[in-house]
matplotlib code that plots the C-alpha trace (Angstrom):
import matplotlib.pyplot as plt

x = [-50.3, -53.4, -55.4, -55.3, -51.6, -49.5, -45.8, -45.0, -46.8, -45.5, -46.5, -46.5, -47.7, -45.3, -42.8, -40.5, -43.2, -44.8, -41.5, -40.8, -44.3, -43.7, -40.3, -41.8, -44.7, -42.2, -40.6, -43.9, -44.3, -47.6, -47.4, -50.1, -49.5, -51.1, -51.5, -53.5, -54.3, -57.5, -55.6, -52.2, -50.6, -51.0, -48.4, -45.6, -42.3, -39.6, -39.6, -37.8, -35.3, -31.6, -28.8, -28.7, -32.3, -33.1, -31.3, -33.3, -36.5, -35.2, -34.5, -38.1, -39.5, -40.7, -38.4, -40.5, -43.7, -43.0, -42.2, -38.6, -37.8, -37.2, -34.0, -31.6, -31.5, -29.2, -26.7, -27.1, -24.7, -24.6, -25.9, -25.1, -23.6, -24.9, -25.6, -22.1, -22.3, -21.0, -20.1, -20.0, -18.8, -15.4, -16.4, -15.9, -18.4, -21.1, -23.4, -25.8, -29.3, -32.5, -36.2, -38.4, -41.4, -43.2, -43.7, -47.5, -47.2, -44.5, -46.7, -49.7, -47.4, -46.1, -49.6, -50.7, -47.6, -48.2, -51.9, -51.0, -48.8, -51.7, -50.4, -53.1, -53.0, -55.3, -55.9, -57.2, -55.6, -53.0, -50.6, -51.2, -49.2, -46.9, -45.4, -42.6, -42.8, -40.8, -40.8, -42.9, -44.8, -48.3, -49.8, -52.8, -54.4, -56.8, -59.1, -62.3, -64.4, -62.4, -59.3, -58.2, -55.1, -52.8, -49.9, -46.8, -43.5, -41.9, -42.9, -41.4, -41.6, -41.8, -43.8, -41.7, -39.3, -41.6, -42.0, -44.3, -42.6, -39.1, -40.2, -42.1, -39.2, -36.9, -34.4, -32.6, -32.6, -29.5, -28.4, -28.5, -31.2, -30.4, -32.1, -30.5, -32.5, -36.0, -36.8, -40.0, -41.2, -44.3, -45.6, -46.4, -47.7, -45.2, -45.5, -44.1, -41.8, -39.7, -38.6, -35.2, -35.7, -32.9, -34.6, -33.8, -35.6, -35.1, -36.0, -36.9, -34.4, -32.2, -31.1, -30.9, -31.0, -30.3, -32.2, -31.7, -30.0, -28.6, -26.7, -27.0, -25.8, -29.1, -30.0, -30.8, -33.2, -34.3, -36.1, -37.2, -39.9, -39.9, -43.4, -44.5, -46.6, -45.8, -42.7, -41.5, -39.8, -38.0, -36.0, -33.6, -33.1, -30.7, -31.2, -34.9, -37.4, -39.7, -43.2, -46.3, -48.9, -49.9, -47.7, -49.1, -48.2, -47.8, -45.2, -43.3, -43.5, -42.1, -39.3, -38.3, -38.3, -35.9, -33.6, -33.5, -34.0, -36.7, -40.3, -41.0, -44.5, -45.5, -49.1, -50.8, -50.7, -53.5, -53.8, -55.0, -53.1, -51.7, -49.5, -46.6, -46.7, -44.7, -42.2, -39.3, -37.9, -35.5, -34.1, -33.2, -30.3, -30.8, -30.2, -31.5, -28.7, -29.7, -32.1, -33.3, -34.7, -35.6, -38.2, -38.8, -37.0, -36.8, -37.1, -36.8, -37.4, -38.0, -34.3, -32.9, -33.9, -31.8, -32.0, -33.4, -30.6, -29.3, -32.2, -30.8, -33.9, -35.6, -32.3, -31.5, -34.9, -36.0, -32.7, -33.1, -36.4, -34.7, -31.9, -34.3, -37.0, -35.2, -33.6, -36.9, -38.3, -35.3, -35.9, -39.6, -39.0, -36.5, -33.3, -31.7, -28.6, -28.9, -26.8, -28.5, -31.1, -28.3, -26.7, -29.5, -28.2, -24.5, -24.9, -27.4, -26.5, -23.1, -24.8, -27.1, -24.0, -22.6, -25.8, -26.1, -22.4, -23.1, -26.4, -24.7, -21.8, -24.1, -26.1, -22.9, -21.8, -25.1, -24.8, -23.9, -20.6, -17.3, -15.6, -18.2, -17.8, -14.1, -14.7, -17.1, -14.6, -11.9, -14.3, -15.5, -11.8, -11.4, -14.5, -13.0, -10.9, -12.7, -11.5, -13.0, -16.3, -16.3, -15.9, -18.8, -20.9, -20.3, -21.1, -24.4, -25.5, -24.6, -22.4, -19.6, -21.5, -19.6, -21.0, -18.8, -19.7, -16.7, -15.5, -12.3, -13.2, -13.3, -17.0, -18.2, -20.3, -21.0, -24.2, -23.9, -23.0, -25.9, -24.3, -25.9, -26.1, -26.6, -28.7, -30.6, -33.7, -32.1, -30.5, -31.2, -29.8, -28.7, -31.6, -34.1, -32.7, -33.8, -37.5, -38.6, -36.2, -34.5, -30.7, -29.0, -25.8, -24.7, -22.0, -20.2, -17.9, -18.5, -17.7, -20.3, -18.4, -20.1, -23.6, -22.9, -22.0, -25.2, -27.4, -27.9, -29.5, -31.8, -34.9, -33.8, -31.1, -31.6, -28.7, -28.3, -25.6, -24.8, -22.0, -21.2, -18.8, -18.1, -17.9, -16.1, -15.7, -16.3, -19.3, -21.3, -23.6, -26.1, -28.3, -32.0, -31.2, -28.8, -25.5, -22.8, -22.2, -19.4, -17.5, -14.7, -12.2, -11.3, -13.0, -10.6, -11.2, -10.7, -13.3, -15.8, -15.0, -15.6, -18.9, -20.1, -19.2, -21.0, -24.1, -24.2, -23.6, -26.3, -28.7, -28.5, -27.9, -28.4, -31.4, -29.3, -25.9, -24.8, -25.1, -21.3, -20.6]
y = [-15.2, -13.3, -11.5, -8.4, -7.5, -4.4, -3.6, -2.5, -2.7, -0.5, -1.4, 1.8, 5.3, 7.2, 9.7, 7.0, 4.9, 8.0, 9.3, 6.0, 6.0, 9.4, 8.5, 5.5, 7.6, 10.0, 7.1, 5.9, 2.9, 2.3, 1.5, 0.7, 1.9, 0.1, 1.5, 0.2, 3.7, 5.3, 8.4, 10.2, 9.8, 12.8, 11.4, 14.0, 12.2, 14.1, 17.9, 18.7, 17.7, 18.1, 17.6, 16.4, 15.4, 19.2, 19.1, 16.0, 17.8, 20.8, 18.5, 17.3, 20.8, 20.1, 22.4, 25.5, 23.6, 22.4, 25.9, 26.5, 30.2, 31.4, 30.4, 27.6, 26.0, 28.0, 26.5, 26.8, 29.1, 26.8, 23.5, 21.1, 17.6, 16.0, 19.5, 20.7, 23.9, 23.8, 27.0, 26.8, 30.4, 29.4, 26.6, 27.3, 24.5, 24.1, 21.2, 21.7, 22.8, 22.5, 22.7, 23.0, 20.7, 18.5, 15.0, 15.2, 18.2, 16.4, 13.3, 15.5, 17.3, 14.0, 12.6, 15.7, 15.3, 11.6, 12.2, 14.7, 12.0, 9.4, 7.2, 4.9, 4.9, 2.4, 3.8, 1.2, -1.7, -3.8, -6.3, -9.4, -12.1, -12.6, -15.4, -15.0, -16.8, -16.8, -13.3, -11.7, -11.7, -12.8, -10.6, -11.0, -7.7, -7.1, -4.4, -2.7, -5.2, -8.3, -10.0, -10.0, -11.0, -8.8, -9.7, -7.6, -7.9, -6.1, -5.5, -2.8, -2.9, 0.7, -0.4, 0.8, -0.6, -3.5, -4.3, -7.2, -7.5, -7.8, -10.5, -12.5, -12.7, -13.7, -10.8, -10.4, -7.1, -7.1, -4.2, -2.7, -1.8, 0.8, 0.1, 2.8, 5.9, 7.2, 10.1, 12.1, 14.7, 16.8, 20.0, 22.4, 26.0, 28.3, 32.0, 34.3, 36.0, 32.9, 33.0, 34.7, 35.9, 33.8, 30.4, 29.7, 29.8, 31.5, 29.1, 30.9, 29.8, 28.0, 30.4, 30.4, 27.3, 27.6, 26.0, 22.3, 19.7, 20.6, 18.1, 18.7, 16.9, 15.3, 14.4, 16.1, 19.0, 19.8, 23.0, 23.6, 26.0, 25.2, 26.6, 29.8, 29.0, 25.3, 24.8, 21.2, 20.2, 16.9, 15.3, 12.4, 10.7, 8.0, 5.0, 5.5, 2.7, 1.7, 3.3, 1.4, 4.3, 6.5, 9.5, 12.7, 16.4, 15.9, 13.2, 15.5, 18.4, 16.1, 14.9, 18.6, 19.3, 16.4, 17.3, 21.1, 21.1, 23.7, 23.9, 25.1, 26.7, 24.5, 23.5, 21.4, 23.1, 25.6, 25.5, 22.8, 19.6, 17.2, 17.5, 15.3, 13.6, 10.4, 8.4, 6.4, 3.6, 0.9, 3.0, 0.6, 1.0, -1.7, -2.4, -5.1, -7.4, -7.0, -4.7, -7.2, -10.7, -11.8, -9.3, -7.8, -4.7, -2.8, 1.0, 3.5, 2.3, -1.2, -1.2, 0.8, 2.4, 4.7, 7.7, 10.9, 13.1, 15.4, 14.8, 12.0, 9.9, 11.5, 12.4, 8.7, 7.3, 9.6, 9.2, 5.4, 5.9, 8.1, 5.5, 2.6, 4.2, 4.7, 1.3, -0.5, 1.5, 0.4, -3.2, -3.0, -1.2, -4.0, -2.1, -2.6, -4.8, -7.9, -6.2, -2.9, -3.7, -5.2, -1.8, -0.5, -2.6, -2.0, 1.7, 2.5, -0.1, 1.6, 5.0, 3.5, 2.2, 5.7, 7.2, 4.7, 5.4, 9.1, 8.5, 6.2, 8.6, 11.5, 9.4, 8.3, 11.9, 13.0, 10.6, 11.9, 11.4, 13.2, 11.0, 12.1, 15.7, 15.4, 13.8, 16.6, 19.3, 17.7, 17.3, 20.9, 22.1, 20.0, 21.4, 24.9, 23.9, 24.4, 21.2, 19.1, 21.0, 20.4, 16.7, 16.6, 18.7, 16.2, 13.3, 14.8, 16.0, 12.9, 14.8, 12.5, 9.7, 8.5, 5.5, 3.1, 3.9, 2.4, 5.8, 7.4, 11.0, 12.8, 13.8, 10.3, 8.8, 12.1, 14.2, 16.7, 20.3, 22.6, 24.7, 27.8, 27.1, 29.1, 26.9, 27.5, 27.8, 30.5, 30.5, 27.4, 25.4, 21.8, 20.9, 22.1, 19.6, 16.7, 17.6, 14.6, 12.2, 11.2, 10.7, 13.8, 14.2, 17.7, 19.1, 22.2, 22.7, 23.2, 19.6, 17.3, 14.0, 13.2, 14.0, 11.7, 8.9, 9.4, 9.5, 5.8, 6.1, 9.0, 7.2, 7.2, 9.8, 13.6, 15.7, 19.3, 21.6, 24.5, 26.8, 27.6, 30.0, 27.3, 24.3, 21.5, 19.3, 19.4, 17.0, 15.1, 12.1, 12.6, 9.7, 10.4, 10.4, 13.4, 11.4, 11.6, 8.4, 9.7, 12.9, 14.1, 17.0, 16.6, 15.1, 12.5, 9.0, 7.5, 9.8, 8.8, 5.1, 5.7, 7.5, 4.6, 2.1, 4.2, 4.5, 0.8, 0.0, 2.3, 2.7, -0.6, -1.7, 1.2, 1.2, 1.7, 2.4, 6.0, 8.1, 8.4, 4.9]
z = [-17.6, -16.4, -19.1, -16.9, -17.6, -17.6, -18.2, -14.6, -11.3, -8.5, -4.9, -3.0, -3.9, -1.7, -3.1, -4.5, -6.2, -7.7, -9.0, -10.7, -12.2, -13.6, -15.0, -16.8, -18.2, -19.6, -21.4, -22.8, -20.4, -18.6, -14.9, -12.4, -8.9, -5.9, -2.4, 0.5, 1.7, 0.5, -0.8, -0.5, 2.9, 5.2, 7.6, 8.1, 7.7, 5.8, 6.1, 2.9, 0.3, 0.5, -2.1, -5.6, -5.7, -6.0, -9.3, -10.4, -9.7, -11.7, -14.6, -14.6, -14.3, -10.8, -8.7, -9.4, -9.4, -5.9, -4.5, -5.5, -6.3, -9.9, -11.6, -11.0, -7.5, -5.3, -2.8, 0.9, 2.7, 5.7, 7.1, 9.9, 10.4, 13.6, 14.9, 14.1, 12.0, 8.4, 6.6, 2.9, 2.4, 1.2, -1.2, -4.9, -5.8, -3.2, -4.0, -1.0, -2.0, 0.0, -0.7, 2.3, 1.4, 3.9, 2.6, 2.4, 0.0, -2.0, -2.4, -3.5, -6.0, -7.4, -7.6, -9.6, -11.9, -12.5, -13.2, -15.9, -17.4, -17.4, -14.6, -13.0, -9.2, -7.5, -4.0, -1.5, -3.4, -1.6, -3.0, -1.0, -2.9, -5.8, -7.9, -10.3, -13.6, -16.8, -18.2, -15.5, -12.2, -11.2, -8.5, -6.2, -5.2, -2.3, -3.5, -2.2, -4.1, -3.3, -4.6, -8.2, -10.2, -12.1, -14.4, -15.0, -16.7, -13.8, -10.2, -8.0, -4.3, -3.1, -0.1, 2.8, 5.4, 6.2, 2.5, 1.7, -1.7, -0.3, 2.2, -0.4, -2.8, 0.0, -0.1, 3.3, 5.1, 7.3, 9.4, 12.9, 15.4, 18.0, 21.3, 23.4, 22.4, 21.9, 19.6, 19.9, 17.5, 16.8, 15.4, 18.2, 18.9, 20.5, 21.6, 19.0, 21.4, 21.7, 18.1, 17.5, 14.0, 12.5, 12.7, 16.3, 19.6, 22.9, 25.7, 29.0, 31.7, 29.3, 26.5, 22.7, 20.6, 16.9, 14.0, 13.6, 15.8, 19.2, 21.2, 24.9, 28.0, 28.7, 25.1, 21.8, 20.9, 17.4, 16.3, 12.8, 11.4, 7.7, 7.3, 9.1, 12.1, 12.1, 14.3, 14.6, 17.9, 18.5, 21.3, 21.5, 24.9, 25.6, 27.9, 28.4, 29.0, 26.1, 26.1, 25.0, 25.3, 22.3, 21.7, 23.1, 23.3, 27.1, 26.5, 24.1, 26.6, 29.4, 27.2, 26.4, 30.1, 30.8, 27.9, 28.6, 32.3, 32.0, 30.8, 27.3, 26.9, 23.9, 23.1, 20.5, 17.1, 16.5, 12.8, 10.3, 9.9, 9.1, 12.1, 13.0, 16.4, 16.8, 18.8, 17.2, 19.2, 18.0, 15.1, 12.2, 9.8, 7.3, 3.6, 1.3, 0.3, -3.3, -5.1, -7.7, -7.6, -11.2, -12.4, -9.0, -7.9, -4.5, -4.2, -1.4, 2.1, 0.9, -0.1, 2.8, 6.1, 8.3, 10.6, 9.1, 10.6, 7.9, 5.6, 3.3, 2.7, -0.3, -1.9, -1.9, -2.8, -5.5, -7.3, -7.0, -8.9, -11.6, -12.0, -12.4, -14.5, -17.8, -17.5, -17.1, -20.0, -22.2, -21.3, -22.1, -25.4, -26.3, -26.7, -23.3, -23.1, -21.0, -18.2, -18.1, -15.4, -13.2, -13.1, -10.9, -8.0, -8.8, -9.0, -6.3, -3.6, -2.9, -2.7, 0.0, 1.9, 2.0, 3.2, 6.0, 7.0, 7.2, 9.1, 11.7, 12.1, 12.8, 15.3, 17.1, 17.3, 18.9, 21.9, 25.3, 27.1, 27.5, 24.8, 22.3, 23.3, 22.7, 19.3, 18.3, 19.4, 17.2, 14.3, 14.7, 14.4, 11.3, 9.8, 10.0, 7.0, 3.7, 2.1, 5.0, 4.8, 1.1, 1.7, 4.1, 1.7, -1.1, 1.1, 2.4, -1.0, -2.8, -5.3, -4.5, -6.3, -9.4, -11.3, -13.2, -16.8, -18.5, -19.7, -18.4, -18.7, -15.3, -15.8, -16.7, -14.0, -12.3, -12.4, -15.3, -14.4, -14.8, -17.5, -19.1, -22.8, -26.0, -28.3, -31.5, -29.3, -27.1, -23.7, -21.7, -18.8, -19.1, -16.7, -19.3, -21.9, -19.6, -19.1, -21.2, -19.5, -22.7, -23.3, -24.7, -26.7, -25.9, -28.3, -27.1, -30.1, -33.8, -34.8, -36.5, -35.9, -32.6, -34.0, -37.0, -34.6, -32.6, -35.7, -35.6, -32.1, -33.1, -32.1, -28.4, -28.1, -28.7, -30.0, -29.0, -30.3, -28.1, -26.7, -23.1, -21.6, -18.9, -21.2, -19.3, -22.4, -26.1, -25.8, -23.2, -23.4, -20.6, -19.4, -18.6, -14.8, -15.4, -15.1, -17.7, -19.6, -21.8, -22.3, -24.6, -24.6, -28.3, -31.4, -32.7, -33.8, -30.4, -28.9, -31.5, -30.8, -27.1, -27.8, -30.0, -27.2, -24.6, -26.8, -27.2, -23.6, -22.2, -25.1, -27.0, -30.5, -33.1, -35.3, -38.5, -39.8, -39.5, -42.6, -43.0, -41.9]

ax = plt.figure().add_subplot(projection="3d")
ax.plot(x, y, z, "-o")
ax.set_aspect("equal")
plt.show()
């Protein structure tokens, strides 16, 4: 084992790798993050965050830090599914939230957060080789001053869709490559008079196009101005020939002309960058057959790649990080059960399957042809019914995720509701209880039995007594990732036995016998 050893090495300092590093730091675990880039990536990829990940950022105190308005995250009144409008006006429980945050700003924000937590990021250092051994991984790193060796108990591959880590440990990456379409996108400058004032654009000679994805007879057109003065335009064309020249504004302008049938007076962006300008051919939809090989784990795009339609990527990847972080910390601290780390794959792999299903369905619905038009018409009629819109909202936000926790309560396995609580420290939201990424037993009735059970786990589980006008249970055991491990409506002996079983399953053997036995 190399003398230069750490608990965790993370290969990749993108959003997912940085999120994991922060989660580990909150748990008191030192991680070293490697990235071959000289600094945070300025490449504009995702344009924002959608879904349950907004609540995760809120739990860590990052929602407002990253530009969210005061108070709890608010749901969107409307969204789209493959360009079909979704109205959430009739939904009693709307899970769709959004935070417009370009990926370079997100990465810089996460870098600042992790720096405050003491995380070590080695920019310009690339993982070049790895060997697994009993109890850890030996890593070769190519740094600015030459190669060196690093030992780790665990290695995380957060190094993108072409992951070196995934390839070196031999995890297959099956899936599908679409070869019948070309997408082009870029930040542009547009005359002010083209903007409609409601997020859309008025195209001379064509007409109004709303914000988001627009399926047209000649292809797809996307317009989004998430930052004032930085409109993003994208096109999707089907059946085109591959292009081997560098992407240019002229190429984007020509693609817009072919899709709309008219010229759009766009120019290269006038303001400071970074600016998106790229072409996507051969879109991959792929998922690692397993997320773990020994002491090596895959995270984010190293584990799954898919179309960005609907904005699912960061919702998926950042929640992967939150799921894995506390489990790795538990293993390193010595109280994790032998099975705990395996639940990373068993919980997150099915979520990835659903995201790819949604992504492929939206891509198929965006294709040209009368049969697709008929399908969109039918689906549009179905989406006029609130129960169907609610189903799609749960799918796109990820709020339909329910982990198998072994507890029968309806809340178990789901993300905890963001209740408003009255606590000894004043009015708080549930999200504020999870700032430190520690498990929490939240009791919502005046009954000490559950707190007495949890006393034996007091070194790793916090207990909070509170009341709430909207209490959905008498008590909740909340994991660090915000998901409910156990809940009870009463406080009888069987509920206490279920709590003890949940504590043992998720948070290991207790440190001592409870005070009352």
